[in-house]
C-alpha atoms as a printed R data frame, in Angstrom:
    type eleno elety resid chain resno       x       y       z
1   ATOM     1    CA   UNK     A     1  34.350 -40.799 -15.295
2   ATOM     2    CA   UNK     A     2  35.880 -44.131 -13.777
3   ATOM     3    CA   UNK     A     3  37.026 -42.708 -10.362
4   ATOM     4    CA   UNK     A     4  33.412 -40.780 -10.309
5   ATOM     5    CA   UNK     A     5  32.051 -44.006 -10.322
6   ATOM     6    CA   UNK     A     6  34.266 -45.481  -7.894
7   ATOM     7    CA   UNK     A     7  34.792 -42.804  -5.621
8   ATOM     8    CA   UNK     A     8  30.806 -42.234  -5.250
9   ATOM     9    CA   UNK     A     9  29.518 -45.548  -6.289
10  ATOM    10    CA   UNK     A    10  26.007 -45.150  -4.204
11  ATOM    11    CA   UNK     A    11  25.397 -41.889  -6.203
12  ATOM    12    CA   UNK     A    12  25.056 -44.161  -9.273
13  ATOM    13    CA   UNK     A    13  23.588 -47.367  -7.847
14  ATOM    14    CA   UNK     A    14  20.941 -45.483  -5.919
15  ATOM    15    CA   UNK     A    15  19.085 -43.583  -8.389
16  ATOM    16    CA   UNK     A    16  19.519 -46.452 -10.516
17  ATOM    17    CA   UNK     A    17  17.773 -48.718  -7.957
18  ATOM    18    CA   UNK     A    18  15.058 -46.115  -7.293
19  ATOM    19    CA   UNK     A    19  14.616 -46.150 -11.184
20  ATOM    20    CA   UNK     A    20  13.636 -49.611 -11.716
21  ATOM    21    CA   UNK     A    21  11.434 -49.773  -8.385
22  ATOM    22    CA   UNK     A    22   9.839 -46.628 -10.208
23  ATOM    23    CA   UNK     A    23   9.531 -49.149 -13.430
24  ATOM    24    CA   UNK     A    24   8.200 -52.275 -11.483
25  ATOM    25    CA   UNK     A    25   5.150 -50.035  -8.955
26  ATOM    26    CA   UNK     A    26   4.405 -48.608 -12.511
27  ATOM    27    CA   UNK     A    27   4.230 -51.777 -14.631
28  ATOM    28    CA   UNK     A    28   2.111 -53.508 -12.282
29  ATOM    29    CA   UNK     A    29  -0.250 -50.311 -11.552
30  ATOM    30    CA   UNK     A    30   0.069 -50.406 -16.015
31  ATOM    31    CA   UNK     A    31  -1.132 -53.941 -16.477
32  ATOM    32    CA   UNK     A    32  -3.584 -54.324 -13.669
33  ATOM    33    CA   UNK     A    33  -5.854 -51.046 -15.587
34  ATOM    34    CA   UNK     A    34  -5.223 -52.260 -19.122
35  ATOM    35    CA   UNK     A    35  -6.330 -55.829 -18.120
36  ATOM    36    CA   UNK     A    36  -9.535 -54.235 -16.252
37  ATOM    37    CA   UNK     A    37 -10.666 -51.733 -19.167
38  ATOM    38    CA   UNK     A    38  -9.440 -54.356 -21.964
39  ATOM    39    CA   UNK     A    39 -12.491 -56.722 -20.148
40  ATOM    40    CA   UNK     A    40 -15.099 -53.884 -20.363
41  ATOM    41    CA   UNK     A    41 -13.932 -53.753 -23.923
42  ATOM    42    CA   UNK     A    42 -14.793 -56.855 -25.239
43  ATOM    43    CA   UNK     A    43 -18.498 -56.603 -24.039
44  ATOM    44    CA   UNK     A    44 -18.101 -53.295 -27.243
45  ATOM    45    CA   UNK     A    45 -16.195 -52.557 -29.885
46  ATOM    46    CA   UNK     A    46 -16.761 -49.364 -29.841
47  ATOM    47    CA   UNK     A    47 -16.511 -48.842 -26.358
48  ATOM    48    CA   UNK     A    48 -13.081 -50.569 -27.606
49  ATOM    49    CA   UNK     A    49 -12.333 -47.748 -30.098
50  ATOM    50    CA   UNK     A    50 -13.034 -45.499 -27.773
51  ATOM    51    CA   UNK     A    51 -10.734 -46.005 -24.766
52  ATOM    52    CA   UNK     A    52  -8.099 -46.217 -27.663
53  ATOM    53    CA   UNK     A    53  -8.814 -42.939 -28.454
54  ATOM    54    CA   UNK     A    54  -8.900 -41.019 -25.488
55  ATOM    55    CA   UNK     A    55  -5.740 -43.221 -24.657
56  ATOM    56    CA   UNK     A    56  -3.867 -41.733 -27.659
57  ATOM    57    CA   UNK     A    57  -5.410 -38.060 -26.734
58  ATOM    58    CA   UNK     A    58  -3.657 -38.725 -23.399
59  ATOM    59    CA   UNK     A    59  -0.394 -40.243 -24.690
60  ATOM    60    CA   UNK     A    60  -0.362 -37.089 -27.984
61  ATOM    61    CA   UNK     A    61   0.222 -34.708 -24.320
62  ATOM    62    CA   UNK     A    62   3.669 -33.876 -23.381
63  ATOM    63    CA   UNK     A    63   4.630 -35.360 -20.005
64  ATOM    64    CA   UNK     A    64   5.885 -31.947 -18.468
65  ATOM    65    CA   UNK     A    65   2.341 -30.709 -18.983
66  ATOM    66    CA   UNK     A    66   0.796 -33.788 -17.160
67  ATOM    67    CA   UNK     A    67   3.272 -33.471 -14.498
68  ATOM    68    CA   UNK     A    68   2.644 -30.113 -14.279
69  ATOM    69    CA   UNK     A    69  -1.509 -30.807 -14.197
70  ATOM    70    CA   UNK     A    70  -1.350 -33.293 -11.411
71  ATOM    71    CA   UNK     A    71   1.567 -31.549  -8.942
72  ATOM    72    CA   UNK     A    72  -1.434 -29.323  -7.318
73  ATOM    73    CA   UNK     A    73  -3.757 -32.503  -6.978
74  ATOM    74    CA   UNK     A    74  -0.664 -34.833  -6.027
75  ATOM    75    CA   UNK     A    75   1.947 -32.747  -4.949
76  ATOM    76    CA   UNK     A    76   5.778 -33.205  -5.760
77  ATOM    77    CA   UNK     A    77   7.170 -36.901  -5.832
78  ATOM    78    CA   UNK     A    78   7.051 -40.196  -6.886
79  ATOM    79    CA   UNK     A    79   3.022 -40.384  -6.520
80  ATOM    80    CA   UNK     A    80   2.774 -37.945  -9.336
81  ATOM    81    CA   UNK     A    81   5.583 -39.784 -11.374
82  ATOM    82    CA   UNK     A    82   3.620 -42.790 -11.487
83  ATOM    83    CA   UNK     A    83   0.093 -41.758 -11.976
84  ATOM    84    CA   UNK     A    84   1.267 -39.847 -15.167
85  ATOM    85    CA   UNK     A    85   3.619 -43.286 -16.177
86  ATOM    86    CA   UNK     A    86   0.484 -45.706 -15.619
87  ATOM    87    CA   UNK     A    87  -1.667 -43.153 -17.514
88  ATOM    88    CA   UNK     A    88   0.686 -42.806 -20.697
89  ATOM    89    CA   UNK     A    89   0.990 -46.870 -20.654
90  ATOM    90    CA   UNK     A    90  -2.622 -46.852 -21.323
91  ATOM    91    CA   UNK     A    91  -1.766 -46.217 -25.103
92  ATOM    92    CA   UNK     A    92   0.531 -48.642 -25.676
93  ATOM    93    CA   UNK     A    93  -1.293 -51.801 -23.423
94  ATOM    94    CA   UNK     A    94  -4.856 -51.218 -24.276
95  ATOM    95    CA   UNK     A    95  -4.088 -50.823 -28.163
96  ATOM    96    CA   UNK     A    96  -2.145 -53.980 -28.432
97  ATOM    97    CA   UNK     A    97  -4.620 -56.523 -26.127
98  ATOM    98    CA   UNK     A    98  -7.342 -55.078 -28.093
99  ATOM    99    CA   UNK     A    99  -5.640 -55.339 -31.598
100 ATOM   100    CA   UNK     A   100  -3.888 -58.691 -30.643
101 ATOM   101    CA   UNK     A   101  -7.528 -59.899 -29.235
102 ATOM   102    CA   UNK     A   102  -9.581 -58.776 -33.032
103 ATOM   103    CA   UNK     A   103  -7.272 -60.508 -34.875
104 ATOM   104    CA   UNK     A   104  -7.834 -63.988 -33.524
105 ATOM   105    CA   UNK     A   105  -9.537 -66.285 -36.443
106 ATOM   106    CA   UNK     A   106 -13.233 -64.831 -36.192
107 ATOM   107    CA   UNK     A   107 -13.750 -68.799 -37.337
108 ATOM   108    CA   UNK     A   108 -11.805 -70.080 -34.225
109 ATOM   109    CA   UNK     A   109 -14.347 -67.438 -32.140
110 ATOM   110    CA   UNK     A   110 -17.347 -68.790 -33.662
111 ATOM   111    CA   UNK     A   111 -16.509 -72.373 -33.257
112 ATOM   112    CA   UNK     A   112 -15.855 -71.798 -28.998
113 ATOM   113    CA   UNK     A   113 -18.960 -69.379 -29.142
114 ATOM   114    CA   UNK     A   114 -21.250 -72.452 -30.251
115 ATOM   115    CA   UNK     A   115 -19.667 -74.539 -28.001
116 ATOM   116    CA   UNK     A   116 -21.289 -72.510 -25.341
117 ATOM   117    CA   UNK     A   117 -18.481 -70.868 -24.031
118 ATOM   118    CA   UNK     A   118 -18.853 -66.791 -22.886
119 ATOM   119    CA   UNK     A   119 -17.172 -63.792 -23.078
120 ATOM   120    CA   UNK     A   120 -14.794 -64.241 -20.283
121 ATOM   121    CA   UNK     A   121 -14.077 -67.801 -21.488
122 ATOM   122    CA   UNK     A   122 -13.153 -66.773 -24.535
123 ATOM   123    CA   UNK     A   123 -10.941 -64.391 -23.585
124 ATOM   124    CA   UNK     A   124  -9.231 -66.152 -21.187
125 ATOM   125    CA   UNK     A   125  -9.317 -69.516 -23.094
126 ATOM   126    CA   UNK     A   126  -9.070 -68.870 -26.496
127 ATOM   127    CA   UNK     A   127  -8.736 -65.052 -27.499
128 ATOM   128    CA   UNK     A   128  -5.345 -64.295 -24.691
129 ATOM   129    CA   UNK     A   129  -3.324 -67.721 -25.823
130 ATOM   130    CA   UNK     A   130  -3.931 -66.765 -29.266
131 ATOM   131    CA   UNK     A   131  -2.842 -63.466 -28.591
132 ATOM   132    CA   UNK     A   132   0.048 -63.697 -26.126
133 ATOM   133    CA   UNK     A   133   2.824 -62.047 -29.046
134 ATOM   134    CA   UNK     A   134   0.664 -59.074 -29.455
135 ATOM   135    CA   UNK     A   135  -0.308 -58.257 -25.693
136 ATOM   136    CA   UNK     A   136   3.792 -58.908 -25.326
137 ATOM   137    CA   UNK     A   137   4.387 -56.611 -27.348
138 ATOM   138    CA   UNK     A   138   2.594 -53.755 -25.755
139 ATOM   139    CA   UNK     A   139   4.384 -54.971 -22.362
140 ATOM   140    CA   UNK     A   140   7.432 -54.450 -24.049
141 ATOM   141    CA   UNK     A   141   7.016 -50.806 -25.492
142 ATOM   142    CA   UNK     A   142   4.932 -49.640 -22.426
143 ATOM   143    CA   UNK     A   143   8.599 -50.849 -20.472
144 ATOM   144    CA   UNK     A   144  10.666 -48.801 -22.582
145 ATOM   145    CA   UNK     A   145   8.363 -45.905 -22.290
146 ATOM   146    CA   UNK     A   146   8.376 -45.963 -18.610
147 ATOM   147    CA   UNK     A   147  12.145 -46.503 -18.160
148 ATOM   148    CA   UNK     A   148  12.328 -42.994 -21.025
149 ATOM   149    CA   UNK     A   149   9.695 -41.061 -19.535
150 ATOM   150    CA   UNK     A   150  11.090 -41.922 -15.629
151 ATOM   151    CA   UNK     A   151  13.737 -40.001 -16.664
152 ATOM   152    CA   UNK     A   152  12.242 -36.881 -17.342
153 ATOM   153    CA   UNK     A   153  10.258 -37.116 -13.777
154 ATOM   154    CA   UNK     A   154  13.328 -36.215 -11.565
155 ATOM   155    CA   UNK     A   155  12.002 -32.880 -12.467
156 ATOM   156    CA   UNK     A   156   9.491 -32.849  -9.793
157 ATOM   157    CA   UNK     A   157  11.476 -34.250  -7.385
158 ATOM   158    CA   UNK     A   158  10.588 -38.215  -8.226
159 ATOM   159    CA   UNK     A   159  14.271 -38.962  -8.275
160 ATOM   160    CA   UNK     A   160  15.646 -42.721 -10.166
161 ATOM   161    CA   UNK     A   161  17.859 -41.675 -12.487
162 ATOM   162    CA   UNK     A   162  16.857 -38.503 -14.081
163 ATOM   163    CA   UNK     A   163  18.139 -36.528 -10.938
164 ATOM   164    CA   UNK     A   164  21.874 -37.718 -12.091
165 ATOM   165    CA   UNK     A   165  21.489 -36.566 -15.254
166 ATOM   166    CA   UNK     A   166  19.536 -33.283 -14.210
167 ATOM   167    CA   UNK     A   167  22.022 -32.777 -11.471
168 ATOM   168    CA   UNK     A   168  24.745 -32.482 -13.788
169 ATOM   169    CA   UNK     A   169  23.022 -30.152 -16.457
170 ATOM   170    CA   UNK     A   170  22.442 -28.021 -12.980
171 ATOM   171    CA   UNK     A   171  26.446 -28.050 -11.694
172 ATOM   172    CA   UNK     A   172  27.360 -28.119 -15.357
173 ATOM   173    CA   UNK     A   173  28.836 -31.130 -13.801
174 ATOM   174    CA   UNK     A   174  30.379 -33.505 -17.707
175 ATOM   175    CA   UNK     A   175  30.319 -36.797 -15.594
176 ATOM   176    CA   UNK     A   176  27.205 -36.588 -14.165
177 ATOM   177    CA   UNK     A   177  25.481 -35.433 -17.336
178 ATOM   178    CA   UNK     A   178  27.298 -38.461 -19.078
179 ATOM   179    CA   UNK     A   179  26.769 -40.851 -16.471
180 ATOM   180    CA   UNK     A   180  22.761 -40.160 -15.956
181 ATOM   181    CA   UNK     A   181  22.789 -40.408 -19.672
182 ATOM   182    CA   UNK     A   182  24.745 -43.719 -19.806
183 ATOM   183    CA   UNK     A   183  22.974 -45.271 -17.401
184 ATOM   184    CA   UNK     A   184  19.040 -43.996 -18.861
185 ATOM   185    CA   UNK     A   185  19.769 -45.129 -22.334
186 ATOM   186    CA   UNK     A   186  21.947 -48.745 -20.908
187 ATOM   187    CA   UNK     A   187  19.140 -49.697 -19.073
188 ATOM   188    CA   UNK     A   188  16.234 -48.991 -21.775
189 ATOM   189    CA   UNK     A   189  18.333 -50.602 -24.385
190 ATOM   190    CA   UNK     A   190  19.165 -53.196 -22.032
191 ATOM   191    CA   UNK     A   191  15.744 -54.416 -21.209
192 ATOM   192    CA   UNK     A   192  14.450 -53.976 -24.247
193 ATOM   193    CA   UNK     A   193  17.123 -56.537 -25.800
194 ATOM   194    CA   UNK     A   194  15.941 -58.946 -23.208
195 ATOM   195    CA   UNK     A   195  12.338 -58.505 -24.086
196 ATOM   196    CA   UNK     A   196  12.806 -58.973 -27.907
197 ATOM   197    CA   UNK     A   197  14.509 -61.877 -27.437
198 ATOM   198    CA   UNK     A   198  11.456 -63.578 -24.894
199 ATOM   199    CA   UNK     A   199   9.575 -62.312 -27.866
200 ATOM   200    CA   UNK     A   200  11.022 -63.441 -30.411
201 ATOM   201    CA   UNK     A   201  11.181 -66.598 -28.261
202 ATOM   202    CA   UNK     A   202   7.283 -66.510 -28.265
203 ATOM   203    CA   UNK     A   203   7.147 -67.382 -32.336
204 ATOM   204    CA   UNK     A   204   8.010 -70.179 -31.471
205 ATOM   205    CA   UNK     A   205   5.385 -71.630 -29.223
């Protein structure tokens, strides 16, 4: 195993960087979409429930089925993978964003409303600062989920760490299977540990 890593470091490093690139693009797009949907949903609690419910239904569909549904429209590769990952993340982000915002003390909301704050001012000046922990928890869950599901995206030629794993399974190469598993699991564990540490620190502020 060590011999493989020292002889072909690029065969491990390149998929790792590809995986991280896919994660960053997915996270940025997911946050933009979830933020827009959250702002829309603050005007109607019923709409907020519908959005969370719809995203939960989509989240329950298997990733392979979602990839298969999109391939006729967007083809094989990273674009399809990123679209599916962004759609999946909406459930984790929306649920935590809306729950966090809705759990802000009603007395504080009432006082701010009494001072003449609009819904957007209430959101950005009161609710988001008071629900930052729930919001960050949603981001952490979305990141870890993306790392895992992106591994499966190698099935549709999206690259990333899954390509090492599936190449190993296809050729029955144990070294590749083990390296693919270690890197995919390791990236998820290390990222989750770092984000959990940040989340714990947020409790003290």
